[in-house]
N, C-alpha and C positions, 0 to 999 in steps of 0.2 A: 758827356752827359753835364748838364749844368746845375748849378744848386736850385733852380726853380723846380727841376723834376723832382727832386727829393721832397721838398715842401708839397708837390702834388701826389706824390707817392702815398704818403704819410696821411694826408687830409681826405684820400679817396680810398683807404682801407675799409671804413665803415660802409661806405656805398657798395664796395665790392661784396663784403660780408653779407650785407642785405639783400643784394642780387643773387648771392648763392643761395641765401635762405629762400626767397622767392622761386628760384629756379627748382628747388625741391618739392615745391607744390605750385603750380603754374597756374592752377584754377582758383586757389585761394581758399580750398575747402577746409584744410587742417592748419590754417594759419602758418604755413612753413614745416610743420611736424610730419606732413605726410611722406616726404622722401626719407626721412629717420623710419618712419613706420615701415616702409616697403624694406628698406635695409634690413630691419629687423626681421622682418618675415622671410625675406630671402635667406638671411643668414642661419636663422633657427631652423625654417620649416624645411628649406631644400638642400642646407649644407651640414647644420650640426646635428640635426635629427637622423639623417641618413648615415652620417657616420658613427652615432651612437649604436644605432641597429647593426651596423656593419661590425662593430667591435665586439658587441654582444654574442653575435650569432657566428662569430669566426670559427670556432673548433666545431660547433654543433651542425649548423646549416650554411656551408659554404657557399653554396649557390645563392643564398640570400645575403651573405656578407659582401659576395663579390658585386651583386647588382646595387645594393644600397652604397657600396664603395664608388661604382660607376655613376650611381645618380649624383652623389656629393662632388666627384671630379668634374662631371659634366657641369654642374651648377657653379663651380668655381671657375672654371675655363671661360664659361660663359660672360660671367662677370668680367673677368679679367681682359678677354679678348673681344667683348661686344659691348657690354655696357659702361665700363670705365672710359674708353676711348670715344664713344659715342656723347656720353654726358658731358666729357670735357670739352668737346668742339662745340656742342650745342651750348653749354654756358657761355663759352668765349665768343661765339657769335651772337648770342643774345645779349650781352653785356659789354658789348664792345664799345658803346656810347662811353660808358664808366670807366673802362679799363684800359682802353686803347689811349696812348700818350701819356696817360698819369701813373698807372701800374706797371704796364708793358711797352715800351716804347715803340712807338708807330713805325719809324724808320731809324738806321743806323747810318752815320755818315761823320764828315769831318767839316767842321766849321771853322772858317779862316780867322786870323792869320795863321798860316802854317807855313814855314819857312826853313830851308834845309840851307845852312851857310848863307850865301848870297842869293838863293834860288827863291822864290816866292811859288809856292806848290798851290797854296789856296790863298786868294786875296782876301783882305779883311773885308766881313759883310758878305762873304760868299759862302755856300756850304755845298759840298760834294756828298751825293746821298751814295752810300755803298750798298745799300739794301732798303729800298723804298717800301717794301712790304715786310717789315720785321714782326709784325703783329701775328700774320698769317703764318710766316716761318716758324717762330715760337710756337704756335698752336701746334702745328704739325710736329715739330721737333720733340714736343713733351709727349706726344702720341707714340712717337718712333722709340723713343727711349723706354715708354711704359711697356711697349710690345717685346722689347728685347728683354727687361727684366722680367716680365711675366713668364715668357717663354724658358728663361733661365730657371724661375722658381716652379715651374710646372715639372720641368726636367729633373731637378733635384729633388722636389716631392715625390716624383715616381720612383726613383732610386731609393730614397730613404724608406719608403712603403714596401718596395720589393726587400730592402734588406731585412726590416723589422718584421716582415709577415711573409717569410718564404713560402712557397707553392710545398705543400707537403700532403701525403695521402693520409685519408681518414684510416684509423685503425681497423686492421681485418683487410684493407684493401690492397691487391698486389700490383705491382706495375708490370703493364704488357711488355712483352718482349719485342724490341724493336727488330723485326726481320727485314725490312728493306724490301725492294723489289725482288720477286724470285722468278 
């Protein structure tokens, strides 16, 4: 990396932030606020409200509690595994003119002169590209890392919920005897 890249990086940050703002509202209906409004509607209406109902109905109406828990879990997993990766890829693809080369390097390589002892590995004025499509590799690598972290968070969250809210019988209900096959 050269010092010119650092200057381009910092001078392009405001353009990248504006592109992100426009990405949240591509039609310009809400002057950029539409993406935040959708996020709030999704977060409150499809995640927080069902979780609230699930907690309030936990001991009284277990089927309602379980259903609302599933709705909230489905909303979170849909967001983690569908919307976030898709939005990331769409944002980087639609803003590639702004981001490519200035914020995210377009390629990774070695620029000469590179010498080891008396051997000239890369002559002066030449460049050896190690990865000519680094922008796409970076875009996809972020999605892979996000998916791995999301999967770990989903399993961790499921285990926490099972530990905190164990399956119990309603008062007066008896557990049927497991007789197996006869």
